C-alpha positions as CSV (number, residue, x, y, z in Angstrom):
1,M,-5.0,6.5,-12.2
2,S,-6.7,9.7,-11.1
3,S,-5.1,11.5,-14.1
4,T,-6.2,9.2,-16.9
5,L,-8.9,11.5,-18.2
6,S,-7.2,14.8,-17.4
7,S,-3.9,13.9,-18.9
8,S,-5.4,12.6,-22.1
9,A,-7.5,15.8,-22.4
10,A,-4.4,17.9,-21.7
11,A,-2.4,16.1,-24.4
12,S,-5.2,16.5,-26.9
13,S,-5.7,20.1,-26.1
14,A,-1.9,20.8,-26.4
15,T,-1.9,19.2,-29.8
16,E,-4.8,21.3,-31.0
17,S,-3.2,24.4,-29.7
18,D,0.0,23.7,-31.5
19,S,-1.8,23.1,-34.8
20,G,-3.7,26.4,-34.4
21,A,-7.1,24.8,-33.9
22,S,-9.6,27.0,-32.1
23,G,-11.2,25.9,-28.9
24,G,-8.1,24.2,-27.5
25,D,-8.1,26.3,-24.4
26,D,-11.8,25.3,-23.7
27,A,-10.9,21.5,-24.1
28,L,-8.0,21.9,-21.7
29,N,-10.1,23.3,-18.9
30,C,-7.4,24.2,-16.4
31,S,-9.9,26.1,-14.2
32,G,-11.6,24.8,-11.1
33,G,-14.8,23.9,-12.9
34,G,-16.9,21.0,-11.8
35,G,-16.7,17.4,-12.9
36,S,-19.4,15.2,-14.4
37,D,-22.7,14.8,-12.6
38,A,-24.0,11.9,-14.7
39,F,-25.2,8.7,-13.0
40,F,-25.4,10.6,-9.7
41,H,-27.4,7.9,-7.9
42,L,-25.0,5.2,-9.0
43,R,-22.1,7.3,-7.8
44,V,-23.7,7.5,-4.4
45,A,-24.3,3.7,-4.4
46,S,-20.6,3.3,-5.3
47,I,-19.7,4.5,-1.8
48,F,-21.1,1.4,-0.3
49,I,-20.2,-1.0,-3.1
50,V,-16.5,0.0,-3.1
51,M,-16.5,-0.1,0.7
52,A,-17.8,-3.7,0.7
53,G,-15.2,-4.8,-1.8
54,S,-12.4,-3.0,0.0
55,M,-13.4,-4.3,3.4
56,F,-13.7,-7.9,2.1
57,G,-10.2,-7.8,0.5
58,A,-8.5,-6.3,3.6
59,L,-10.5,-8.0,6.4
60,F,-10.9,-11.6,5.1
61,P,-7.3,-12.6,5.5
62,V,-7.2,-11.1,9.0
63,V,-10.4,-12.7,10.2
64,A,-9.7,-16.0,8.5
65,H,-6.3,-16.3,10.1
66,R,-7.6,-15.5,13.6
67,T,-10.8,-17.5,13.8
68,R,-12.0,-21.0,13.1
69,L,-11.8,-20.3,9.4
70,R,-8.1,-20.9,9.8
71,N,-8.9,-24.6,10.1
72,V,-11.2,-24.4,7.0
73,V,-9.1,-22.2,4.7
74,P,-6.1,-24.2,3.5
75,K,-2.6,-23.0,4.3
76,A,-1.9,-22.7,0.6
77,A,-4.6,-20.1,0.3
78,F,-2.8,-17.9,2.9
79,E,0.5,-18.4,1.0
80,F,-1.2,-17.5,-2.3
81,A,-2.6,-14.3,-0.8
82,K,0.8,-13.3,0.7
83,Y,2.7,-13.7,-2.6
84,F,-0.1,-12.5,-4.8
85,G,-0.4,-9.4,-2.6
86,S,3.3,-8.6,-3.0
87,G,2.8,-8.5,-6.8
88,V,-0.2,-6.3,-6.4
89,I,1.6,-3.8,-4.3
90,I,4.5,-3.5,-6.7
91,A,2.3,-3.1,-9.8
92,T,0.3,-0.5,-7.9
93,A,3.4,1.5,-7.3
94,F,4.5,1.6,-10.9
95,I,1.3,1.4,-12.9
96,H,-1.3,3.1,-10.7
97,L,0.9,5.7,-8.9
98,L,4.1,6.5,-10.6
99,D,2.7,6.6,-14.2
100,P,-0.2,8.9,-13.2
101,A,2.1,11.1,-11.2
102,I,4.3,11.6,-14.4
103,D,1.1,12.6,-16.3
104,E,-0.2,14.8,-13.6
105,L,3.0,16.8,-13.0
106,G,3.5,17.0,-16.8
107,S,0.0,18.4,-17.4
108,A,-0.2,21.3,-19.9
109,C,-2.1,23.2,-17.1
110,L,1.2,23.4,-15.1
111,T,3.7,25.8,-16.4
112,G,7.1,27.2,-15.5
113,A,9.4,25.0,-13.4
114,W,6.8,22.1,-13.5
115,Q,7.7,21.6,-17.2
116,E,11.5,22.0,-16.8
117,Y,12.2,18.9,-14.5
118,P,10.9,15.3,-14.1
119,W,9.4,16.1,-10.7
120,A,7.4,12.9,-10.4
121,L,10.5,10.7,-10.7
122,A,12.5,13.0,-8.3
123,L,9.8,12.9,-5.7
124,C,9.5,9.2,-6.0
125,M,13.3,8.9,-5.4
126,L,13.1,11.3,-2.5
127,S,10.4,9.1,-0.9
128,I,12.4,5.9,-1.4
129,F,15.5,7.4,0.2
130,S,13.5,9.0,3.0
131,I,11.9,5.6,4.0
132,F,15.3,4.0,3.7
133,F,17.0,6.4,6.1
134,V,14.1,6.4,8.6
135,E,14.3,2.6,8.7
136,L,18.1,2.6,8.9
137,V,18.1,5.0,11.9
138,A,15.3,3.1,13.5
139,F,17.1,-0.2,13.0
140,R,20.4,1.0,14.4
141,W,18.6,2.5,17.4
142,G,16.5,-0.6,18.0
143,T,19.5,-2.9,17.6
144,A,21.6,-0.9,20.0
145,K,18.8,-0.9,22.6
146,L,18.3,-4.6,22.3
147,A,22.1,-5.2,22.6
148,R,22.1,-3.3,25.9
149,L,19.4,-5.7,27.1
150,G,21.4,-8.8,26.0
151,I,19.2,-9.7,23.1
152,S,20.4,-10.2,19.5
153,Y,18.2,-9.2,16.6
154,D,18.6,-9.9,12.8
155,A,16.2,-8.1,10.5
156,H,16.7,-10.7,7.8
157,G,15.4,-13.5,10.1
158,H,18.7,-15.2,10.5
159,G,20.4,-16.1,13.8
160,H,19.2,-16.9,17.3
161,G,15.6,-16.0,18.1
162,A,15.3,-13.5,15.2
163,A,11.8,-12.5,14.4
164,H,10.8,-11.4,10.9
165,A,9.7,-8.2,12.4
166,A,8.5,-5.6,10.0
167,H,7.6,-8.0,7.3
168,G,5.5,-10.7,9.0
169,P,6.5,-14.3,9.8
170,E,7.9,-16.3,6.9
171,S,5.5,-19.3,7.4
172,D,2.6,-20.4,9.5
173,E,5.1,-22.3,11.7
174,A,7.1,-19.2,12.2
175,S,4.1,-17.4,13.3
176,R,3.8,-19.8,16.2
177,A,7.5,-19.7,17.1
178,P,8.3,-17.8,20.3
179,S,9.7,-14.3,19.8
180,D,12.8,-13.0,21.7
181,I,10.4,-11.2,24.1
182,E,8.4,-14.4,24.7
183,K,11.6,-16.3,25.3
184,A,12.9,-13.7,27.6
185,S,9.7,-13.8,29.6
186,V,10.2,-17.5,30.4
187,A,13.8,-17.3,31.2
188,P,14.0,-15.3,34.4
189,S,17.4,-16.8,35.2
190,K,19.0,-14.2,32.9
191,P,18.6,-10.9,34.7
192,D,18.9,-8.7,31.6
193,A,16.4,-10.8,29.7
194,H,14.0,-10.6,32.7
195,D,14.4,-6.9,32.9
196,H,13.6,-6.6,29.2
197,A,10.5,-8.7,29.5
198,H,9.3,-6.7,32.5
199,A,9.9,-3.5,30.7
200,H,7.5,-4.6,27.9
201,E,5.0,-6.4,30.1
202,D,2.4,-3.7,29.6
203,G,3.6,-2.2,26.4
204,L,4.8,-2.9,22.9
205,G,8.0,-4.9,22.6
206,D,10.7,-3.8,20.1
207,S,9.7,-6.5,17.6
208,A,6.0,-5.7,17.8
209,L,6.7,-2.0,17.4
210,A,8.9,-2.7,14.3
211,Q,6.0,-4.7,12.8
212,I,3.5,-1.8,13.4
213,V,5.9,0.7,11.9
214,G,6.5,-1.5,8.9
215,I,2.9,-2.2,8.1
216,F,1.7,1.4,8.6
217,T,4.4,2.6,6.3
218,L,2.9,0.3,3.7
219,E,-0.6,1.4,4.6
220,F,0.2,5.1,4.5
221,G,1.2,4.9,0.8
222,V,-1.9,2.9,0.0
223,L,-4.3,5.2,1.8
224,L,-3.1,8.4,0.0
225,H,-3.7,6.5,-3.3
226,S,-7.2,5.3,-2.2
227,I,-8.4,8.8,-1.3
228,L,-7.4,10.2,-4.7
229,I,-9.1,7.3,-6.4
230,G,-12.3,8.1,-4.6
231,L,-12.2,11.8,-5.6
232,T,-11.6,10.9,-9.2
233,L,-14.4,8.3,-9.3
234,A,-16.9,10.8,-7.9
235,V,-16.5,13.3,-10.8
236,D,-15.0,11.3,-13.7
237,P,-17.2,11.4,-16.9
238,D,-16.2,7.8,-17.8
239,F,-17.8,6.6,-14.6
240,K,-19.1,3.1,-15.5
241,V,-15.8,1.6,-16.7
242,L,-13.8,3.3,-13.9
243,F,-16.3,2.1,-11.3
244,V,-16.0,-1.6,-12.3
245,V,-12.2,-1.4,-12.5
246,I,-11.9,0.3,-9.1
247,I,-14.0,-2.4,-7.4
248,F,-11.5,-5.1,-8.4
249,H,-8.6,-2.7,-7.9
250,Q,-9.5,-2.0,-4.3
251,M,-10.3,-5.6,-3.5
252,F,-7.0,-6.9,-4.8
253,E,-5.0,-4.1,-3.2
254,G,-6.9,-4.8,0.1
255,L,-5.9,-8.5,-0.3
256,G,-2.3,-7.4,-0.5
257,L,-2.5,-5.3,2.6
258,G,-4.7,-7.8,4.5
259,S,-2.3,-10.7,3.9
260,R,0.3,-8.6,5.7
261,L,-2.0,-7.6,8.5
262,A,-3.0,-11.2,9.1
263,F,0.5,-12.3,10.1
264,L,1.2,-9.5,12.5
265,R,2.5,-10.9,15.8
266,L,1.5,-8.5,18.6
267,P,0.8,-8.8,22.3
268,A,-2.8,-9.8,23.0
269,R,-3.9,-6.3,24.1
270,Y,-2.9,-5.0,20.6
271,D,-4.8,-7.5,18.5
272,Y,-7.1,-4.8,17.4
273,V,-4.4,-3.1,15.4
274,A,-4.7,-5.4,12.4
275,V,-8.5,-5.2,12.3
276,A,-8.4,-1.4,12.7
277,A,-5.9,-1.0,9.9
278,A,-8.0,-3.2,7.6
279,V,-11.2,-1.2,8.4
280,L,-9.3,2.1,7.9
281,Y,-8.3,0.9,4.4
282,G,-11.9,-0.1,3.6
283,L,-13.1,3.4,4.5
284,T,-10.6,5.6,2.7
285,T,-11.9,5.2,-0.9
286,P,-15.6,5.6,0.1
287,V,-14.6,8.8,2.1
288,G,-12.9,10.0,-1.0
289,I,-15.9,9.3,-3.2
290,A,-18.2,11.1,-0.7
291,A,-15.9,14.1,-0.6
292,G,-15.7,14.2,-4.3
293,L,-19.5,14.2,-4.6
294,G,-19.7,17.0,-2.1
295,V,-17.4,19.2,-4.1
296,R,-18.3,18.0,-7.6
297,A,-19.6,21.5,-8.6
298,T,-16.1,23.0,-8.1
299,Y,-13.6,20.1,-8.2
300,N,-11.9,19.5,-11.5
301,P,-9.2,16.7,-11.4
302,G,-7.6,18.2,-14.5
303,S,-7.1,21.7,-13.0
304,A,-3.6,23.0,-12.3
305,R,-4.0,22.9,-8.5
306,A,-5.5,19.4,-8.5
307,S,-2.9,18.1,-10.9
308,A,-0.1,19.4,-8.8
309,V,-1.5,18.1,-5.5
310,A,-2.4,14.7,-6.9
311,G,0.9,14.4,-8.8
312,V,3.0,15.1,-5.7
313,L,1.0,12.7,-3.5
314,D,1.0,9.9,-6.1
315,A,4.8,10.3,-6.6
316,L,5.5,10.1,-2.9
317,S,3.1,7.2,-2.4
318,A,4.8,5.4,-5.4
319,G,8.2,5.7,-3.6
320,I,6.8,4.3,-0.4
321,L,5.3,1.3,-2.2
322,V,8.3,0.7,-4.4
323,Y,10.6,0.5,-1.4
324,T,8.1,-1.6,0.6
325,G,7.4,-3.9,-2.3
326,L,10.9,-4.6,-3.4
327,V,12.9,-4.3,-0.2
328,E,10.5,-5.3,2.6
329,L,8.4,-7.8,0.7
330,L,10.2,-9.4,-2.2
331,A,13.7,-9.3,-0.7
332,H,12.6,-10.7,2.7
333,E,10.3,-13.4,1.2
334,F,12.6,-14.7,-1.5
335,L,16.2,-13.8,-0.6
336,F,16.4,-13.6,3.2
337,S,13.6,-16.0,4.1
338,R,14.7,-19.2,5.9
339,E,11.6,-20.9,4.7
340,M,12.3,-20.1,1.1
341,A,16.0,-21.0,1.4
342,R,15.0,-24.5,2.5
343,A,12.1,-24.8,0.1
344,G,12.3,-26.9,-3.1
345,S,12.1,-25.6,-6.6
346,A,8.4,-26.3,-6.8
347,K,7.7,-24.1,-3.8
348,L,9.8,-21.3,-5.3
349,A,8.1,-21.6,-8.6
350,Y,4.7,-21.5,-7.0
351,A,5.5,-18.4,-5.0
352,S,7.0,-16.7,-8.1
353,V,3.9,-17.5,-10.2
354,C,1.6,-16.1,-7.5
355,M,3.6,-12.9,-7.3
356,L,3.7,-12.5,-11.0
357,A,-0.1,-13.2,-11.2
358,G,-0.8,-10.4,-8.7
359,A,1.5,-8.0,-10.6
360,G,0.1,-8.9,-14.0
361,L,-3.5,-8.6,-13.0
362,M,-3.0,-5.3,-11.3
363,A,-1.0,-4.1,-14.3
364,L,-3.8,-5.2,-16.6
365,L,-6.3,-3.1,-14.7
366,G,-4.1,-0.1,-15.5
367,R,-5.3,-0.4,-19.1
368,W,-8.6,1.1,-18.0
369,A,-7.8,3.0,-14.9
């Protein structure tokens, strides 16, 4: 997203240079010159407008699920948000992160090795494998630790007492089902289970820790993207169109994140984690806008340095969201979900349509930003 203007300018300038037209180097502008200063007051106001949209998208599912609104908002709305959000996250990875990364790292301002290898795709692949191996090691370590305590754990949600740890519960009923830790705490007749419950009485249980790691992996990829969006919005000449698109972009992306945060199952003393994560998401793009306004006299998103940094971060973030969206969201919601396995064709069709609607709408926004 952040490279839409710079990449098009770079392509245009490269064409002019090849045809021998004069002024191509000026149009390319690979220096660190400043961005646009038009609509300055509206750009300042965008800090608060984008913050409101982002906060609403991320916080509403969390607040609604934890307050009396849960009795007002129908269950179907929470399910819609969950599946819609999965589609949003996947479309964000491909359309709003990977595609801009390819443009940024292929910018005419970057020379040498940058032009000799598809770095964006390679970095995305590196990110995917990195997340996979981190999760693999963490899973094996956690499973071995639980086995020593006499507790079985299945990451796919199958088997005795398995919690849908890093991915949130599969249904509202599942969110009220006791976890392994809760079962252990009411079964003191088993010494090993009692020891496990006591060990986690004042701290995070293994399932809770897995949920936090999973959701913050997702949030990390989204936050990097949001900061770059804010920087671009602050200096982009095509401000008005980009501003409107980013409002909806951040709200839908926040909805995707918030629908995951809403179903975190944590000990009572860690209830603040979901709210804090939603607030953090709501602040990142406004912080990016403010930073961009502060350096608008020197920051050029199309410069060689900016293109390299933004391209690398976008590619790594794309890998995080591709892995999270396809493996931890879609696979666990449609393939490994006990709820979906027992559901009828109508429920499966509804979930699929919601997911495709989220992906389609987010992909459509990529037409303008």
